[in-house]
Structures are given as C-alpha cells and as structure tokens.
N, C-alpha and C positions, 0 to 999 in steps of 0.2 A: 247160566254159565257166565262168569266174569270175563269181560273183554273190554278193549279200549273204547272210550266214549265217542270218538270222532271217526269220520269216514276214512277209508284207505286213500282217497284222493288227497286229503289233507296230509296224512302221514307220509305218503310217497312223493309229495311235491318236491321238486328240485328247482333251484334258482334259475338254472339254464336247461333247456330241453336237451335230451340225450337219446341216443339210439339204444333201445333195450336189446339184451342178448340172452344167452341161456341161463345166466346167473339170476338167482333171486335178488331183488333190489337191495335188501339189507346185507346179503352176502357180498354184493358188489361194493357196498360201502366199506365193508371190512377190508377188501383188497385195496381200495383207494387209500385208506388210512395206512395200511401196512407198507405200501410202496412209496409213501410220502417221505420227504426229507425230515420234516419235524418229528415224525414217529421214529425214524432211525436214530435221531439225536437223543431220544429218551434212554438209550442204553448207557449214555455217559452223564445222565442226570440222576443223582442219588435221591433216595427217599428221605432219609433223615440225616445220615452221616456224610459230610461233604467230602468229595474226592477221596475216598478211603483207599488205603494200600492193601486191600483185601478183596479178592475177586468174588467172595461169597457174601458180601454185604449187598443188601437189596438195592437194586437200581429202579429208576422210574419205569423202565420197560418191563421189568419183572412184575412190578406192582400192577400195571394195567392189564397184564396177562392174567394175574390172579383174579382181578376184579371181573374181567371178561368171562373166565371159566366159571367162577362162582355164580355170577348172574345167570349164565346160560344153564347151569345145573339146577338152579332154583326154578327157572322157567320150566325146565323139563319135569322136575318133580311135581310142581303145581299142576301141570297139564295132566299128569298121570292120576291126579286126585279126582279128575272128572269134572271139577268145578271151574276150571280155568282154561282160557284159550290165549296162550301167550306165544310170542315169536322168539325163539332162541337166537336166531341170527341177528335180530334187532338188538337184543340185550348184549350180545357179544360185541357188536359193532360199537355200541355206546361205551362199553367197558374199554375197548381198545383206544377210543378217542378221547376219553374223559379228561385225561391229564396232558393232552398233546401240546397245550400252551403253557405248561408249568415252567416257572422260572428256574434258573440254576440255583443250587444250594437249598432246595426244598422250600418250605414255607417261610424260612428266614429270608431267602432271596426275594420271595413274593412281597414280604413286609418291607424289605429294604427298598425295592422299586417303588412301592406305594408311598414311602416316606419322601422320595425324591420328586414326586409329581403331585403332592398335595395341593389343593383339596380334591383333585381328581382321584378316584379310586383305582387300584389295580387288584383284580381278583383273578385267580388262575382259571376259574370256570369260564368267566367272560372272555378271557384271553384265549382259552382253548377254542371257543366258538369263533373268535376273530381269526385265529390261525386257519381253521378249516374253511371258513367262509370267505375271508378277504386276503390272507397273506400267502398261503401255500401256493406252490407252482408259480412263483414270481408274481403273485398278486391275482392269479386266476381263481384261487380257491380250489377245493376238492369237489364242489358241487354234490354234496351229500344230501340225502333225503331230510325232510323237515324233522321226522321222528328221531333220527340219529343226532342231528344238531341240537334239538330240543333237550334230549337226554344229556348231552354233553354240557350244555350251559346251565342246566338245573341239577347237576349231580351232587354238589355240596355234601361231601362226606363228613364234614366237621360239625354238622348240625346234630346235636343230641337232644334237642328239645321235643321233637315230634316222634311218637312211637307208632302211629298208624298213618300210613301213606296211601293216598289216592291221587289219581290224576286231577289236574286243575279242571275247573268247570268250563273254561273256554280255552281254545288253543292259544299258546303263548305267542306274543309278538316278539320274536327273538331280538330284533334290532333295538327294541326299547328296554330290554332288561339291563339294569345297572347294578343290581344287588343280588342277594341270596334269598329273596322272599318267595320266589315263584316255585310252585311244584311242577314236576314234569307233566307233559301232556299224555304220557303213556304209563301203563303199569310197569312196563319193562324199564322205563327211566326210574321209576320208584324203586325197583329191585336193585338197579345199579347203585342208587344212592345208599342203600343198606349194605350191598356187597362191598362197597368201598370201605365201610367201617370194619366188616368182617376181615377184609384183606390186610389192613394195615395194623390193627391193634396187636395181633399175635406176632406178626412179622417184625414189628419194631422191637418187641421184647427179645426175640432171638438175636437181632443185631446188637442190642444193648448188652446182652450177656457176652457176646463175642468181644465187644469193646470194653468189657469189664466195668461197665457203669453200674450194673446190678448183677445179682446172682439169681438163680431159679428160686431159691428159698426166700428172696425178698418179695416175690409176687404174693399178693394177699392170699391167705389160705383158702378163703371161700372161692376165689377165682380159680385157683389150682384144682380144687375139689370139684367144682361144678362146670367149669368151662374147659380146663386143661392147662397144662404148663408149657406147651409148645405150640407152634403155629398150626401144625396139622390138626391137633386135637381141638384147638379153638375154632378153626374154620369148620370142622365137622360138626361140632356141638352147636354152633350158632346157625349154620345152614339148616340143620335138621330142625332146630327150634323154629326158625322162620317158616319152614315148610309146614310143620305141624300146626303152628299157630295161625297160618294164613289160608290153609287148604279150604276151609268152609266159611271164610269171611269174604267181605267185599273190599278189603284193604290188605296191604302188605305190612306186616309188623312182627316184632318179637313178642314173646310172652313177657308179662310184667316182671317175672322172676329173673329171666335172662337179661332183660333190659337194665335192671338194677345192677346186675353183675357187670354188664358192659360199661355202665357209667362208672362203676368202681374201678374197672381196669383202665378206663380212659383217664381218670383222676390220677391213678398210680403212674401211668405213662408220662403225664404232664409233669408231675412232681419229680420223678426219678430219672426220666430220660430227656424230654424236651427242654426242661428247665434245669437240668443238671449243670453244675458249675463249669465242667469242661465244655459243655455245649454252649453255655452263656458266653464264655470267652471267645469261642469260634464265631458265634453270632455277632459279637461286637466288631470283630475284624471284618466280617462280611459286610455288615452295615456300612462301615467306613469306606471299604474299598468300592462298593457299588456306588456310593455317593461320589467318590473320586472319579469313577468312570463317567458318571453323568456330567460332572463338571468339565472333564476333559472333552467329551463329545460336544457339549454345548459350546465351548470355546472354539472347537474345531469347526463346527457348523456355522458359527457366527462369522468366521473368517472366510470360508469358502462356499458355503451353502451347496448349490448343485454344480459347482465347477469341479467335476470329478477328478480331472487331471491335476488340479492344484493340490490335492491332498498328498501327493507324493513329495511335495516340498518339505513335509514334516520329517521325512526320513525314518518313519516308523511303520512297521508292518501293519499295526493296528489302524492307522489312518488310511492306508491303502485298502485294507479289507473293508473298512467302513464305507469308503467311496464305492467300492465294487458292489457292496450290498445295496446301497441306494440306487446305483445304476441298474441293477437287476430288478428293482422294484419301481420303475418309472411309472407304471400304471397306477401305483398307490400313492407315491410321494411326488408332489409337484409344487407345494406351497411352502415358503420359508416359515410360516406359522405352524408347520407340522413338526418343528424341531423336537420337542419332547416326545411326540408320538413316534417319530422315527427311532429315537434313542431307546425308548421303552421297548419297542418291537425288537430292536437289535439285541439288547441285553437279555431280554426275556427268552430269546431264541438260543442263547448260548448254552453249551454244556458246561458242567462244572470245570472240566479240565481246560476248555478253551477260554472260559472266563478268567481262570487263574493265569493263563499265559498272557492274556490281554492286560491284566492288572500289572504283571511284571514288566511288560513292554512299555506301558504308560508311565509307571513309576520310576524306572531306571533311566538314567540319561543315555542319549545316543553315544555310541563309542566314536572316538576320534580316529579317522583313518590316516595313517602316515604312509606316504608314498616315497619310493626311492631307497 
C-alpha cells in the first residue's frame, strides 16, 4: 500500500508546542487557515481578471476551495482503490492554504513585485509559506504542521514539465527553499500540485467567455471532445483520469493522452486569455502602479523609518495605514535594512480593491482645506 515515506513525527511537527484537542491535527490546521486574516482577504483577490465588476468571476478564495475539494476527493478515490493510504484532511488543508500569500492582481501582481525587488525573487508559493509561518497573527504565524507548510511551499501549479509526481527522498528544509525545484514531502502535497492545474484551467475559460475574450467554439476541438467545454466537465474528466491512472502506481499522474490535452489547453489559455491584448494593457498598468507604490513607500520609509507617529505628517490615509501595519508587526520588523521586505509584505498582502484605493490615494494630490 502506498503511503508517505517519513514518520508521523516529522509530518505533525509544529514550530511551537501546542495543546492537542479533539480535532485531528490536519483538521485543526484547516481551521487555523480559515480563521486567519490573510485567508479572508482572498475573497477580494481575483484569479485572473483584476477587480472585476461581476460577482461571478473567480476569486482567489473560490480557487483555493476548488483545489481543496478536488485534492480531498482524489485522496478519497485512491483510498477506495485499496492501494493507497492518504489523509484527506491533510490534502484539504494544503489546498486551503496554498495561495494564502498570493499578491493582488494575480500572477501579474506577483511578477510586478518581483520586478521591484530584483535580483531577489518573489514567488507566491514561498510567500504563502512566509505568511503562515512568519507574518500571520501579527508575526506569530499560524503554527501549522510541517506537512501542511511543506505542501503549501511546494505546490507550484504552473509546472507542466513533470507528469509523474512522488514525494522527495528527504524531508524538505522549508526555510532554505528559494525556488520551485522541490517536490512535496507527501503524496497529498503532490495531489494538490495537480489539483491546482485541474482547478484553474477550466475555470479561467469560463471567466474568459464571460469577459468575451473567447467563445466556447474557440476552445480546441480535441479539448472540447475529450476533456469538456466547461469547468465542471473538465474537473470531472481530469480527476477521474488521475484516479484511474494512479490507482495501481507508486506515483500520482495523469495518463499520457490526457496530459497532452492538458498541455494543449494550457497553451490555448496563455495565447487567448493570459496574453490577450486587453489583458496586456491591464498588466502594463498594474506593473507601473505597483512600481509607483514601491517608490512611494521607499521614500516614506527613508524619511520616517519606525517613527510611526511621523507618518501622519503626510496627510494621506495610505501613510497612516502603512505606519499602523509596521506597528502591528514589531516582532518581525525592527531594522531599517528591512525596507524592501516590509514593502513587499505589505503590498503582497493587499486585496485588489485595497491596492487600487491605495494607488488612487498615492497618485492624487492632497486636497486643500479652506476654513472660514
């Protein structure tokens, strides 16, 4: 029977000791994530389309729920095959937390932040780990189990090069991960990595049709015939393929036929949705505005550093809010050399709507008050 290679002691380890209660440890991690402020903000971070005026466009919180339920369902199905011993609560917890550190404005926001802090990288997987381990709860972190944090930092749903996933041969040193090369330390983490692909490929098509960037007829005929033409059909087809192809294997993976169609669908999405001319224009605006925010906060911090009361002299709500953020994170920020780290954490934590309001506040001049 396939099961994870390392001991429960490794997987269940938490950074800080805690008192056990009636909940399973991974179920407890689910509740820690759900009740956190960074998770709540996901409802106002969109998946692909920035700050849409349509309530039915996919938000980041909807996406993580899709990933969590797909991953847990795959675990359940593989367990029923008799060849696997997987923990559904672990997969669900990883799914809930995998994008908790995503920047506003989707992957374009991620790239825009990375451009501002070069040569240091900014990857949402690593930032999601940073959020749950170091930033949430005013710097206390969520104190999640190793297995959940490992699945979060190694989820990389954008990697389409590997078709057969197995846990790494040694447990990951999470604090030393700086890129996307590590495999998760659990099969559940591998499943979330593939569930991420299943969740967003079809959903992004539905949103693009609503936005009139494409029509259903534009979708490649082979994809429509073999995978489906809507999100529900694509999720069902790919989940069943993953179950059937992995049930009697020692790895998690799609069949060669379905993986080829997945790659075809991915290429279609990139060409017709993510790199669409309308999206390109929006991305250029976001890139410039996030760069403007970095410049503004750098100048602000150079003037006042950790003199929180001094920020009110600027007469802008943004300066006041930035000072309040730093004050609440005293246990994390104490050195002037952390300037870019502070700004990165602050901007990455913004929702789309809050980021837009901050941009407006920063760009527009203060109004002159006339008395008498």
